[in-house]
C-alpha positions as CSV (number, residue, x, y, z in Angstrom):
1,X,6.9,3.0,-9.4
2,X,5.7,1.4,-6.1
3,X,3.8,4.5,-5.2
4,X,2.0,4.5,-8.6
5,X,1.1,0.8,-8.4
6,X,-0.2,1.2,-4.8
7,X,-2.3,4.2,-5.9
8,X,-3.9,1.9,-8.6
9,X,-5.2,-0.4,-5.9
10,X,-6.2,2.5,-3.5
11,X,-3.3,2.1,-1.1
12,X,-1.2,5.1,-0.1
13,X,2.5,4.9,0.4
14,X,3.7,7.1,3.3
15,X,6.9,9.0,2.9
16,X,9.9,6.7,3.1
17,X,13.5,7.4,3.9
18,X,14.7,11.0,3.4
19,X,17.7,11.5,1.2
20,X,21.1,11.5,2.9
21,X,22.6,14.8,1.9
22,X,25.5,16.7,3.4
23,X,25.4,20.5,3.5
24,X,28.1,22.4,1.7
25,X,30.0,23.4,4.8
26,X,29.9,19.9,6.2
27,X,31.2,18.4,3.0
28,X,34.0,21.0,2.8
29,X,34.9,20.5,6.5
30,X,34.8,16.7,6.2
31,X,37.1,16.6,3.1
32,X,39.5,19.4,3.8
33,X,39.7,19.7,7.6
34,X,39.0,16.0,8.4
35,X,38.4,16.6,12.1
36,X,36.6,14.5,14.7
37,X,33.5,16.8,14.8
38,X,32.7,16.5,11.2
39,X,33.4,12.7,11.3
40,X,30.9,12.4,14.2
41,X,28.4,14.5,12.4
42,X,28.6,12.6,9.2
43,X,28.5,9.3,11.0
44,X,25.4,10.4,12.8
45,X,23.7,11.4,9.5
46,X,24.6,8.0,8.0
47,X,23.2,6.2,11.0
48,X,20.0,8.2,10.8
49,X,19.8,7.3,7.1
50,X,20.2,3.6,7.8
51,X,17.5,3.8,10.5
52,X,15.1,5.5,8.0
53,X,16.0,2.9,5.4
54,X,15.1,0.1,7.8
55,X,11.8,1.6,8.7
56,X,11.0,2.1,5.0
57,X,11.8,-1.6,4.3
58,X,9.4,-2.6,7.0
59,X,6.7,-0.4,5.6
60,X,7.2,-1.8,2.1
61,X,7.1,-5.4,3.5
62,X,3.8,-4.5,5.1
63,X,2.5,-3.5,1.6
64,X,3.6,-6.8,0.2
65,X,1.1,-8.6,2.4
66,X,-1.8,-6.2,2.0
67,X,-3.0,-7.4,-1.4
68,X,-3.3,-11.0,-0.1
69,X,-5.3,-9.8,2.9
70,X,-7.6,-7.7,0.7
71,X,-8.1,-10.6,-1.6
72,X,-9.2,-12.8,1.3
73,X,-11.6,-10.1,2.6
74,X,-13.1,-9.8,-0.9
75,X,-13.5,-13.6,-1.3
76,X,-15.3,-13.6,2.1
77,X,-17.6,-10.7,1.0
78,X,-18.4,-12.5,-2.3
79,X,-19.3,-15.7,-0.5
80,X,-21.6,-13.7,1.8
81,X,-23.3,-12.0,-1.2
82,X,-23.7,-15.4,-2.9
83,X,-25.4,-16.8,0.3
84,X,-27.7,-13.7,0.4
85,X,-28.5,-14.0,-3.3
86,X,-29.4,-17.7,-2.9
87,X,-31.6,-16.9,0.1
88,X,-33.5,-14.2,-1.9
89,X,-34.0,-16.6,-4.8
90,X,-35.4,-19.3,-2.5
91,X,-37.9,-16.9,-0.9
């Protein structure tokens, strides 16, 4: 939904966090063999997923401030156009 709303206001949402998915063998080994190697592998994948989630949250936070900044720029441009219009009418 966020991607569609940002598209409506000409902002693009970069790819966010990838899905955390365990391969078939990793899942099998983690459940049935329960050894240190699969535990370390799965823990690493979880950490990577959490890092990606943190980066995604930062990007979304940046998008929350973008509309206010664009509104300020637009107000400034409108004020400039009003001044130019007034100058043309006085001439």
